[in-house]
KETORSE-59062 format. One record per atom (N, C-alpha, C): residue number from 1; residue in one letter; atom name; x, y, z. Coordinates in steps of 0.02 Angstrom, whole numbers, plus 50000, padded with zeros to 5 digits. Layout:
BEGIN
NUM,A,CA,X,Y,Z
...
END
This chain:
BEGIN
1,M,N,56101,54712,53615
1,M,CA,56115,54705,53687
1,M,C,56182,54744,53712
2,P,N,56208,54811,53775
2,P,CA,56273,54773,53801
2,P,C,56276,54748,53839
3,R,N,56305,54713,53832
3,R,CA,56299,54635,53875
3,R,C,56334,54682,53960
4,V,N,56340,54729,53979
4,V,CA,56326,54712,54029
4,V,C,56277,54767,54086
5,R,N,56229,54773,54119
5,R,CA,56210,54789,54132
5,R,C,56187,54830,54211
6,L,N,56166,54875,54221
6,L,CA,56167,54911,54246
6,L,C,56100,54960,54299
7,F,N,56082,54949,54349
7,F,CA,56027,54961,54396
7,F,C,56066,55062,54440
8,I,N,56033,55120,54416
8,I,CA,56076,55143,54453
8,I,C,56006,55226,54466
9,D,N,56029,55232,54541
9,D,CA,55976,55266,54579
9,D,C,55991,55318,54557
10,Q,N,55971,55349,54509
10,Q,CA,55928,55420,54486
10,Q,C,55877,55430,54469
11,P,N,55804,55494,54474
11,P,CA,55751,55509,54503
11,P,C,55738,55504,54402
12,F,N,55772,55504,54349
12,F,CA,55767,55541,54262
12,F,C,55811,55520,54243
13,L,N,55782,55486,54163
13,L,CA,55835,55455,54124
13,L,C,55827,55499,54051
14,A,N,55911,55535,54026
14,A,CA,55862,55564,53974
14,A,C,55930,55548,53914
15,S,N,55898,55575,53880
15,S,CA,55986,55573,53833
15,S,C,56033,55618,53833
16,G,N,56074,55628,53844
16,G,CA,56135,55662,53813
16,G,C,56117,55670,53906
17,A,N,56093,55636,53946
17,A,CA,56134,55670,54038
17,A,C,56222,55628,54052
18,A,N,56245,55637,54098
18,A,CA,56317,55616,54103
18,A,C,56296,55585,54168
19,I,N,56321,55532,54219
19,I,CA,56273,55509,54271
19,I,C,56349,55458,54309
20,E,N,56370,55509,54357
20,E,CA,56469,55472,54371
20,E,C,56412,55421,54421
21,I,N,56494,55363,54406
21,I,CA,56465,55312,54453
21,I,C,56516,55308,54492
22,T,N,56503,55313,54538
22,T,CA,56547,55295,54592
22,T,C,56548,55206,54674
23,G,N,56582,55181,54684
23,G,CA,56613,55185,54731
23,G,C,56616,55057,54707
24,G,N,56538,55037,54738
24,G,CA,56566,54969,54711
24,G,C,56538,54965,54629
25,Q,N,56501,55006,54612
25,Q,CA,56488,55012,54544
25,Q,C,56561,55026,54489
26,A,N,56566,55051,54504
26,A,CA,56612,55111,54457
26,A,C,56682,55009,54443
27,H,N,56695,55034,54517
27,H,CA,56748,54954,54521
27,H,C,56681,54891,54458
28,Y,N,56644,54887,54509
28,Y,CA,56595,54833,54438
28,Y,C,56620,54829,54415
29,L,N,56603,54908,54336
29,L,CA,56605,54951,54283
29,L,C,56673,54907,54251
30,V,N,56735,54939,54302
30,V,CA,56812,54976,54245
30,V,C,56846,54911,54289
31,D,N,56838,54870,54335
31,D,CA,56922,54848,54342
31,D,C,56863,54787,54342
32,V,N,56805,54742,54374
32,V,CA,56799,54674,54368
32,V,C,56788,54673,54321
33,M,N,56725,54676,54264
33,M,CA,56692,54694,54168
33,M,C,56735,54718,54150
34,R,N,56781,54768,54169
34,R,CA,56830,54766,54105
34,R,C,56814,54844,54063
35,I,N,56733,54888,54078
35,I,CA,56775,54912,54019
35,I,C,56761,54992,54031
36,A,N,56813,55002,53950
36,A,CA,56845,55023,53940
36,A,C,56825,55112,53914
37,V,N,56852,55160,53912
37,V,CA,56827,55215,53907
37,V,C,56799,55213,53799
38,G,N,56728,55244,53804
38,G,CA,56699,55240,53738
38,G,C,56653,55132,53738
39,G,N,56685,55089,53819
39,G,CA,56608,55072,53800
39,G,C,56554,55069,53810
40,E,N,56509,55023,53801
40,E,CA,56428,55017,53836
40,E,C,56407,54981,53861
41,V,N,56349,55011,53884
41,V,CA,56317,54952,53958
41,V,C,56218,54992,53950
42,S,N,56184,54950,53969
42,S,CA,56129,54989,53969
42,S,C,56108,55004,54052
43,V,N,56075,55063,54074
43,V,CA,56062,55066,54120
43,V,C,55968,55058,54119
44,F,N,55944,55071,54189
44,F,CA,55875,55093,54223
44,F,C,55887,55122,54278
45,N,N,55844,55100,54281
45,N,CA,55826,55115,54368
45,N,C,55776,55109,54393
46,G,N,55703,55097,54362
46,G,CA,55641,55068,54365
46,G,C,55585,55101,54378
47,N,N,55589,55178,54318
47,N,CA,55559,55223,54300
47,N,C,55538,55217,54243
48,N,N,55625,55236,54181
48,N,CA,55632,55283,54117
48,N,C,55619,55215,54103
49,G,N,55648,55154,54092
49,G,CA,55648,55107,54046
49,G,C,55740,55108,54054
50,E,N,55756,55070,53978
50,E,CA,55815,55035,54003
50,E,C,55845,55078,53936
51,W,N,55916,55092,53978
51,W,CA,55973,55154,53891
51,W,C,56019,55129,53904
52,R,N,56046,55148,53851
52,R,CA,56129,55133,53811
52,R,C,56183,55180,53839
53,A,N,56195,55182,53877
53,A,CA,56286,55223,53889
53,A,C,56321,55206,53884
54,C,N,56353,55263,53841
54,C,CA,56444,55276,53850
54,C,C,56461,55283,53903
55,L,N,56527,55237,53942
55,L,CA,56586,55276,53964
55,L,C,56604,55307,53950
56,S,N,56602,55345,53959
56,S,CA,56648,55443,53952
56,S,C,56712,55474,53938
57,E,N,56707,55440,54044
57,E,CA,56766,55446,54083
57,E,C,56801,55393,54136
58,R,N,56843,55410,54157
58,R,CA,56839,55361,54204
58,R,C,56915,55382,54261
59,A,N,56900,55382,54337
59,A,CA,56981,55378,54376
59,A,C,56986,55368,54397
60,K,N,57035,55377,54456
60,K,CA,57041,55303,54487
60,K,C,56982,55288,54531
61,K,N,56942,55305,54546
61,K,CA,56865,55277,54574
61,K,C,56806,55295,54563
62,T,N,56838,55318,54520
62,T,CA,56751,55338,54501
62,T,C,56743,55320,54407
63,C,N,56674,55354,54377
63,C,CA,56670,55332,54326
63,C,C,56609,55390,54296
64,T,N,56594,55429,54220
64,T,CA,56565,55423,54182
64,T,C,56493,55401,54118
65,L,N,56460,55381,54165
65,L,CA,56414,55380,54103
65,L,C,56379,55427,54046
66,R,N,56360,55452,53995
66,R,CA,56340,55453,54003
66,R,C,56255,55431,53914
67,L,N,56240,55431,53941
67,L,CA,56154,55411,53917
67,L,C,56157,55428,53845
68,E,N,56144,55382,53790
68,E,CA,56135,55404,53690
68,E,C,56044,55387,53684
69,S,N,56017,55372,53713
69,S,CA,55972,55292,53645
69,S,C,55948,55252,53713
70,C,N,55892,55279,53712
70,C,CA,55831,55248,53753
70,C,C,55811,55127,53714
71,L,N,55824,55106,53778
71,L,CA,55810,55055,53727
71,L,C,55762,54996,53698
72,R,N,55716,55039,53799
72,R,CA,55692,54991,53801
72,R,C,55633,55031,53833
73,P,N,55559,55059,53802
73,P,CA,55529,55090,53881
73,P,C,55503,55071,53916
74,Q,N,55475,55107,53963
74,Q,CA,55456,55091,54065
74,Q,C,55380,55050,54023
75,Q,N,55347,55026,54067
75,Q,CA,55319,54965,54060
75,Q,C,55304,54913,54186
76,T,N,55252,54903,54158
76,T,CA,55222,54890,54213
76,T,C,55241,54838,54196
77,E,N,55268,54763,54270
77,E,CA,55278,54736,54266
77,E,C,55232,54666,54336
78,P,N,55166,54684,54345
78,P,CA,55123,54650,54383
78,P,C,55178,54565,54387
79,G,N,55155,54558,54449
79,G,CA,55165,54475,54479
79,G,C,55145,54481,54533
80,P,N,55143,54410,54544
80,P,CA,55138,54381,54600
80,P,C,55144,54418,54680
81,W,N,55105,54409,54710
81,W,CA,55169,54448,54829
81,W,C,55179,54391,54851
82,L,N,55220,54430,54862
82,L,CA,55240,54330,54907
82,L,C,55245,54338,54958
83,L,N,55203,54305,54996
83,L,CA,55204,54309,55070
83,L,C,55262,54253,55076
84,F,N,55319,54249,55128
84,F,CA,55379,54174,55135
84,F,C,55383,54234,55230
85,A,N,55381,54164,55260
85,A,CA,55408,54155,55314
85,A,C,55476,54144,55328
86,L,N,55494,54203,55360
86,L,CA,55559,54209,55367
86,L,C,55583,54156,55389
87,L,N,55668,54132,55352
87,L,CA,55717,54095,55373
87,L,C,55785,54095,55360
88,K,N,55849,54084,55394
88,K,CA,55877,54069,55390
88,K,C,55922,54110,55330
89,R,N,55971,54172,55325
89,R,CA,56008,54193,55307
89,R,C,55979,54192,55251
90,D,N,56064,54139,55210
90,D,CA,56057,54125,55143
90,D,C,56012,54084,55117
91,C,N,55917,54048,55143
91,C,CA,55897,54022,55137
91,C,C,55821,54114,55096
92,T,N,55838,54159,55188
92,T,CA,55793,54201,55161
92,T,C,55837,54235,55095
93,D,N,55882,54252,55073
93,D,CA,55960,54257,55027
93,D,C,55915,54245,54948
94,L,N,55904,54183,54955
94,L,CA,55896,54141,54924
94,L,C,55819,54167,54881
95,V,N,55786,54153,54925
95,V,CA,55723,54158,54909
95,V,C,55675,54230,54891
96,V,N,55728,54284,54898
96,V,CA,55718,54350,54888
96,V,C,55744,54327,54819
97,Q,N,55839,54334,54790
97,Q,CA,55853,54319,54703
97,Q,C,55805,54277,54672
98,K,N,55781,54223,54717
98,K,CA,55718,54199,54633
98,K,C,55691,54218,54621
99,A,N,55644,54226,54684
99,A,CA,55573,54297,54674
99,A,C,55572,54341,54623
100,T,N,55633,54362,54649
100,T,CA,55656,54418,54578
100,T,C,55656,54417,54536
101,E,N,55652,54347,54491
101,E,CA,55723,54333,54441
101,E,C,55648,54287,54411
102,L,N,55580,54290,54416
102,L,CA,55512,54236,54430
102,L,C,55432,54282,54418
103,G,N,55468,54344,54422
103,G,CA,55430,54383,54422
103,G,C,55375,54390,54506
104,A,N,55397,54389,54522
104,A,CA,55347,54422,54590
104,A,C,55357,54519,54597
105,E,N,55316,54537,54617
105,E,CA,55319,54625,54567
105,E,C,55317,54634,54677
106,R,N,55268,54612,54731
106,R,CA,55317,54626,54789
106,R,C,55312,54558,54836
107,L,N,55369,54575,54881
107,L,CA,55411,54545,54941
107,L,C,55387,54532,55002
108,L,N,55338,54490,55018
108,L,CA,55294,54526,55120
108,L,C,55342,54480,55163
109,P,N,55390,54464,55183
109,P,CA,55414,54430,55228
109,P,C,55367,54405,55304
110,I,N,55359,54358,55326
110,I,CA,55293,54357,55357
110,I,C,55310,54319,55438
111,I,N,55315,54326,55464
111,I,CA,55303,54285,55543
111,I,C,55269,54242,55560
112,T,N,55267,54217,55571
112,T,CA,55208,54137,55606
112,T,C,55240,54115,55672
113,R,N,55199,54078,55683
113,R,CA,55188,54032,55736
113,R,C,55273,54006,55754
114,H,N,55297,53954,55709
114,H,CA,55354,53928,55684
114,H,C,55381,53964,55676
115,T,N,55411,54025,55682
115,T,CA,55457,54041,55611
115,T,C,55495,54104,55673
116,G,N,55569,54030,55641
116,G,CA,55654,54047,55661
116,G,C,55688,54124,55690
117,A,N,55649,54164,55647
117,A,CA,55694,54237,55624
117,A,C,55625,54270,55615
118,H,N,55625,54320,55676
118,H,CA,55603,54398,55652
118,H,C,55617,54465,55623
119,S,N,55685,54450,55618
119,S,CA,55722,54494,55567
119,S,C,55747,54479,55522
120,T,N,55760,54529,55508
120,T,CA,55803,54505,55432
120,T,C,55827,54612,55421
121,N,N,55891,54607,55378
121,N,CA,55914,54666,55318
121,N,C,55903,54705,55264
122,A,N,55849,54725,55286
122,A,CA,55802,54796,55247
122,A,C,55867,54779,55169
123,A,N,55942,54835,55191
123,A,CA,55976,54859,55135
123,A,C,56021,54763,55108
124,R,N,55990,54747,55153
124,R,CA,56035,54684,55102
124,R,C,55983,54646,55043
125,L,N,55908,54607,55084
125,L,CA,55875,54604,55058
125,L,C,55855,54620,54989
126,R,N,55888,54690,54998
126,R,CA,55854,54770,54921
126,R,C,55933,54773,54898
127,A,N,55975,54741,54911
127,A,CA,56039,54739,54850
127,A,C,56020,54672,54824
128,I,N,56002,54630,54862
128,I,CA,55975,54557,54814
128,I,C,55934,54573,54756
129,A,N,55890,54576,54759
129,A,CA,55811,54623,54742
129,A,C,55862,54683,54666
130,L,N,55900,54717,54680
130,L,CA,55940,54764,54659
130,L,C,55981,54707,54603
131,E,N,56006,54676,54591
131,E,CA,56065,54658,54570
131,E,C,56018,54564,54522
132,A,N,55969,54544,54562
132,A,CA,55937,54473,54514
132,A,C,55898,54512,54465
133,A,N,55849,54573,54472
133,A,CA,55831,54630,54405
133,A,C,55852,54655,54367
134,E,N,55970,54664,54367
134,E,CA,55981,54663,54316
134,E,C,55987,54617,54293
135,Q,N,56021,54553,54317
135,Q,CA,56034,54489,54284
135,Q,C,55978,54505,54233
136,C,N,55915,54492,54305
136,C,CA,55866,54432,54223
136,C,C,55829,54475,54184
137,G,N,55847,54544,54184
137,G,CA,55833,54605,54116
137,G,C,55744,54622,54158
138,R,N,55746,54611,54208
138,R,CA,55675,54636,54228
138,R,C,55667,54734,54203
139,L,N,55662,54771,54228
139,L,CA,55651,54844,54208
139,L,C,55609,54872,54281
140,T,N,55605,54833,54317
140,T,CA,55550,54835,54385
140,T,C,55601,54785,54474
141,I,N,55620,54875,54518
141,I,CA,55644,54803,54542
141,I,C,55577,54817,54610
142,P,N,55591,54744,54597
142,P,CA,55500,54719,54665
142,P,C,55510,54770,54754
143,A,N,55455,54768,54772
143,A,CA,55467,54792,54846
143,A,C,55472,54747,54867
144,V,N,55542,54759,54917
144,V,CA,55538,54726,54997
144,V,C,55519,54744,55035
145,L,N,55471,54718,55083
145,L,CA,55420,54762,55158
145,L,C,55478,54700,55222
146,P,N,55468,54771,55257
146,P,CA,55479,54731,55357
146,P,C,55444,54675,55366
147,P,N,55489,54627,55366
147,P,CA,55426,54555,55417
147,P,C,55354,54592,55464
148,A,N,55314,54552,55434
148,A,CA,55245,54550,55503
148,A,C,55209,54526,55515
149,P,N,55149,54494,55535
149,P,CA,55161,54475,55577
149,P,C,55092,54435,55530
150,L,N,55082,54359,55520
150,L,CA,55056,54353,55439
150,L,C,54961,54331,55468
151,A,N,54944,54359,55543
151,A,CA,54917,54374,55560
151,A,C,54889,54441,55547
152,G,N,54898,54480,55555
152,G,CA,54877,54554,55532
152,G,C,54904,54578,55473
153,I,N,54922,54554,55414
153,I,CA,54951,54515,55352
153,I,C,54872,54501,55306
154,A,N,54843,54435,55313
154,A,CA,54808,54427,55294
154,A,C,54717,54479,55325
155,A,N,54728,54496,55401
155,A,CA,54671,54578,55432
155,A,C,54669,54616,55374
156,A,N,54702,54635,55352
156,A,CA,54710,54700,55311
156,A,C,54741,54668,55207
157,W,N,54722,54612,55223
157,W,CA,54728,54624,55147
157,W,C,54664,54628,55102
158,P,N,54709,54653,55046
158,P,CA,54648,54669,54993
158,P,C,54621,54635,54974
159,P,N,54509,54635,54963
159,P,CA,54510,54549,54952
159,P,C,54494,54513,54868
160,E,N,54528,54564,54836
160,E,CA,54508,54582,54760
160,E,C,54564,54513,54739
161,R,N,54647,54530,54768
161,R,CA,54676,54500,54745
161,R,C,54672,54448,54766
162,R,N,54640,54360,54736
162,R,CA,54658,54315,54813
162,R,C,54730,54287,54810
163,L,N,54727,54264,54881
163,L,CA,54780,54230,54917
163,L,C,54778,54163,54920
164,L,N,54868,54142,54894
164,L,CA,54861,54074,54863
164,L,C,54898,54016,54967
165,V,N,54844,53986,54966
165,V,CA,54917,53979,55035
165,V,C,54945,53914,54991
166,M,N,55029,53900,55019
166,M,CA,55028,53781,54977
166,M,C,55019,53803,55054
167,T,N,55001,53700,55048
167,T,CA,54996,53676,55090
167,T,C,55060,53606,55094
168,P,N,55020,53562,55123
168,P,CA,55091,53537,55162
168,P,C,55020,53468,55110
169,G,N,55067,53416,55077
169,G,CA,55029,53357,55037
169,G,C,54981,53395,54996
170,N,N,54938,53335,54973
170,N,CA,54876,53352,54924
170,N,C,54842,53348,54941
171,T,N,54848,53401,55016
171,T,CA,54773,53435,55062
171,T,C,54740,53493,55023
172,G,N,54745,53525,54957
172,G,CA,54737,53585,54936
172,G,C,54702,53553,54867
173,I,N,54692,53585,54822
173,I,CA,54693,53597,54769
173,I,C,54757,53561,54733
174,P,N,54766,53578,54655
174,P,CA,54810,53560,54597
174,P,C,54832,53613,54569
175,F,N,54876,53653,54595
175,F,CA,54915,53713,54548
175,F,C,54867,53728,54478
176,R,N,54853,53650,54463
176,R,CA,54832,53651,54357
176,R,C,54778,53639,54386
177,E,N,54721,53673,54403
177,E,CA,54666,53671,54409
177,E,C,54642,53732,54435
178,L,N,54670,53820,54462
178,L,CA,54677,53875,54504
178,L,C,54619,53886,54456
179,Q,N,54619,53877,54374
179,Q,CA,54587,53911,54315
179,Q,C,54544,53897,54330
180,A,N,54523,53847,54339
180,A,CA,54439,53833,54317
180,A,C,54379,53826,54396
181,T,N,54441,53839,54456
181,T,CA,54406,53819,54517
181,T,C,54411,53907,54571
182,C,N,54459,53965,54513
182,C,CA,54482,54001,54565
182,C,C,54414,54063,54577
183,L,N,54394,54073,54623
183,L,CA,54348,54149,54628
183,L,C,54379,54204,54615
184,G,N,54351,54246,54563
184,G,CA,54326,54314,54579
184,G,C,54296,54343,54619
185,A,N,54315,54425,54585
185,A,CA,54312,54448,54648
185,A,C,54252,54471,54666
186,R,N,54204,54452,54627
186,R,CA,54126,54457,54636
186,R,C,54107,54388,54654
187,G,N,54133,54358,54641
187,G,CA,54144,54323,54685
187,G,C,54061,54271,54652
188,T,N,54106,54265,54560
188,T,CA,54071,54209,54531
188,T,C,54164,54188,54499
189,E,N,54141,54117,54467
189,E,CA,54227,54076,54442
189,E,C,54213,54126,54375
190,T,N,54281,54097,54383
190,T,CA,54322,54163,54304
190,T,C,54364,54157,54295
191,D,N,54440,54128,54227
191,D,CA,54446,54123,54259
191,D,C,54543,54177,54292
192,V,N,54580,54144,54330
192,V,CA,54609,54156,54354
192,V,C,54657,54245,54303
193,A,N,54667,54192,54241
193,A,CA,54699,54247,54176
193,A,C,54664,54307,54204
194,A,N,54602,54322,54241
194,A,CA,54566,54383,54241
194,A,C,54565,54439,54266
195,N,N,54606,54416,54362
195,N,CA,54599,54442,54362
195,N,C,54655,54463,54395
196,L,N,54681,54503,54470
196,L,CA,54760,54514,54468
196,L,C,54765,54460,54506
197,A,N,54831,54463,54483
197,A,CA,54880,54407,54496
197,A,C,54895,54398,54579
198,P,N,54878,54313,54574
198,P,CA,54872,54341,54673
198,P,C,54942,54374,54744
199,G,N,54904,54314,54774
199,G,CA,54968,54333,54820
199,G,C,54990,54254,54856
200,I,N,55033,54228,54855
200,I,CA,55060,54178,54874
200,I,C,55098,54182,54925
201,V,N,55078,54120,55022
201,V,CA,55094,54100,55062
201,V,C,55142,54058,55071
202,I,N,55211,54084,55062
202,I,CA,55245,54020,55088
202,I,C,55253,54002,55178
203,G,N,55243,53976,55189
203,G,CA,55265,53950,55279
203,G,C,55311,53914,55319
204,P,N,55348,53924,55352
204,P,CA,55435,53898,55384
204,P,C,55404,53853,55380
205,E,N,55492,53821,55413
205,E,CA,55501,53777,55409
205,E,C,55454,53694,55490
206,G,N,55432,53673,55443
206,G,CA,55393,53643,55476
206,G,C,55298,53679,55432
207,G,N,55321,53720,55403
207,G,CA,55245,53729,55404
207,G,C,55187,53771,55459
208,L,N,55147,53807,55453
208,L,CA,55104,53841,55488
208,L,C,55054,53790,55487
209,A,N,55071,53805,55578
209,A,CA,55003,53794,55625
209,A,C,54946,53779,55612
210,T,N,54914,53761,55657
210,T,CA,54873,53692,55617
210,T,C,54801,53755,55606
211,T,N,54826,53802,55666
211,T,CA,54777,53869,55673
211,T,C,54771,53927,55615
212,E,N,54824,53925,55592
212,E,CA,54849,53965,55571
212,E,C,54810,53965,55483
213,L,N,54829,53904,55469
213,L,CA,54809,53846,55433
213,L,C,54727,53839,55413
214,D,N,54685,53850,55481
214,D,CA,54645,53846,55467
214,D,C,54595,53933,55461
215,E,N,54643,53972,55504
215,E,CA,54616,54059,55515
215,E,C,54608,54049,55429
216,L,N,54628,54055,55385
216,L,CA,54671,54088,55305
216,L,C,54623,54061,55277
217,V,N,54636,53994,55278
217,V,CA,54557,53959,55220
217,V,C,54489,53979,55237
218,A,N,54505,54006,55303
218,A,CA,54405,54021,55322
218,A,C,54393,54084,55294
219,L,N,54445,54118,55254
219,L,CA,54439,54160,55251
219,L,C,54412,54187,55162
220,P,N,54376,54206,55129
220,P,CA,54310,54207,55078
220,P,C,54374,54224,55013
221,F,N,54444,54278,55014
221,F,CA,54473,54290,54973
221,F,C,54532,54221,54948
222,V,N,54567,54176,55013
222,V,CA,54581,54113,55048
222,V,C,54572,54046,54975
223,T,N,54618,54035,54931
223,T,CA,54630,53979,54906
223,T,C,54682,53924,54918
224,A,N,54645,53840,54926
224,A,CA,54757,53813,54970
224,A,C,54757,53766,54924
225,V,N,54805,53778,54886
225,V,CA,54865,53761,54856
225,V,C,54878,53700,54873
226,S,N,54893,53671,54839
226,S,CA,54923,53583,54830
226,S,C,55002,53578,54790
227,L,N,55060,53592,54813
227,L,CA,55143,53580,54780
227,L,C,55126,53478,54767
228,G,N,55106,53465,54781
228,G,CA,55116,53375,54751
228,G,C,55096,53364,54840
229,P,N,55128,53269,54815
229,P,CA,55157,53227,54901
229,P,C,55203,53229,54908
230,L,N,55261,53294,54894
230,L,CA,55325,53267,54885
230,L,C,55322,53341,54948
231,V,N,55365,53303,55009
231,V,CA,55381,53378,55056
231,V,C,55450,53422,55022
232,L,N,55427,53468,54999
232,L,CA,55472,53537,55004
232,L,C,55500,53559,55035
233,R,N,55591,53609,55021
233,R,CA,55590,53648,55090
233,R,C,55559,53719,55091
234,A,N,55554,53739,55110
234,A,CA,55495,53807,55127
234,A,C,55528,53843,55050
235,E,N,55605,53874,55039
235,E,CA,55635,53899,55020
235,E,C,55615,53850,54929
236,T,N,55628,53790,54922
236,T,CA,55601,53755,54859
236,T,C,55528,53762,54839
237,A,N,55494,53766,54902
237,A,CA,55396,53783,54886
237,A,C,55395,53840,54874
238,A,N,55433,53913,54875
238,A,CA,55428,53969,54850
238,A,C,55410,53971,54787
239,I,N,55497,53915,54803
239,I,CA,55550,53955,54684
239,I,C,55470,53906,54656
240,A,N,55459,53843,54666
240,A,CA,55416,53794,54633
240,A,C,55328,53798,54625
241,A,N,55319,53885,54680
241,A,CA,55219,53900,54662
241,A,C,55243,53958,54612
242,L,N,55310,53971,54609
242,L,CA,55285,54078,54567
242,L,C,55306,54057,54490
243,S,N,55359,53960,54517
243,S,CA,55357,53939,54452
243,S,C,55301,53922,54396
244,C,N,55271,53882,54431
244,C,CA,55180,53872,54406
244,C,C,55152,53942,54434
245,W,N,55150,53954,54419
245,W,CA,55098,54028,54439
245,W,C,55129,54045,54364
246,Q,N,55206,54062,54354
246,Q,CA,55196,54088,54263
246,Q,C,55188,54058,54226
247,A,N,55178,53990,54242
247,A,CA,55153,53925,54171
247,A,C,55083,53935,54169
248,L,N,55036,53941,54242
248,L,CA,54975,53937,54228
248,L,C,54958,54033,54192
249,A,N,55035,54070,54239
249,A,CA,54969,54133,54191
249,A,C,55018,54165,54089
250,G,N,55033,54099,54081
250,G,CA,55090,54146,54003
250,G,C,55132,54159,53995
251,G,N,55145,54154,54083
251,G,CA,55212,54209,54068
251,G,C,55291,54183,54042
252,W,N,55294,54124,54042
252,W,CA,55317,54056,53961
252,W,C,55328,54067,53915
253,A,N,55272,54104,53883
253,A,CA,55268,54094,53816
253,A,C,55260,54135,53791
254,G,N,55301,54196,53810
254,G,CA,55315,54250,53798
254,G,C,55279,54325,53826
255,Q,N,55241,54329,53835
255,Q,CA,55189,54375,53879
255,Q,C,55162,54377,53931
256,A,N,55111,54400,53986
256,A,CA,55099,54356,54049
256,A,C,55007,54358,53978
257,A,N,54992,54307,54029
257,A,CA,54911,54299,53967
257,A,C,54880,54365,53994
258,E,N,54846,54393,53937
258,E,CA,54800,54422,53934
258,E,C,54740,54445,53992
259,G,N,54767,54529,54035
259,G,CA,54723,54544,54092
259,G,C,54743,54535,54124
260,V,N,54811,54482,54167
260,V,CA,54851,54507,54241
260,V,C,54871,54545,54215
261,R,N,54851,54563,54298
261,R,CA,54884,54655,54339
261,R,C,54911,54611,54392
END
């Protein structure tokens, strides 16, 4: 595999196609990574798999990549949907980066009663997700949705997808017990790996308000889950919850458990 991996915003990739690279990406390839004419990189667009490409031409501020062969066909990369309360800029950036690396399929910034921020830079978060996907080897980029009130998201939530709310202390079930206690879409006990990957709710600094938490856990598709007795920062809780899900679903055993989507 080429040592440099690049996301390219092209609608379709095919053998023999020539793609002009400009701006920051051209600077990165030529000036930072020192890719010379004839050098190889791998590229992906989130739709057509990953391709080996050769740098065929370079100019002062642009270069051209010619696609040679498909390294990996496109495949779905289902994962949890992460609902996280907006934090300060650096912490929000960290959550987006690590959630991408840990396989989140969709990122939903939420506004809660105790949320300190109510807006974000969508382009910056998209760029962070792209860079993280390049680094970790994903073939897809998680969708980053605009911030929205938690109550509105919960009201429109698809009931077939379980929603796991991370609660403080030991007020919820331990993560390890989800396989035995999580209820499936039909209301019967079932292995969590047989259902859609869940949504995971991470509250803001100070946690969700009591009324918010009570309203959530009253919903039939919601399960309160504990991450243990320690008080975690919000960004740490997001990373911990996604890591626990990866371990539970089998994602760190080489592939996701059969049926997780």
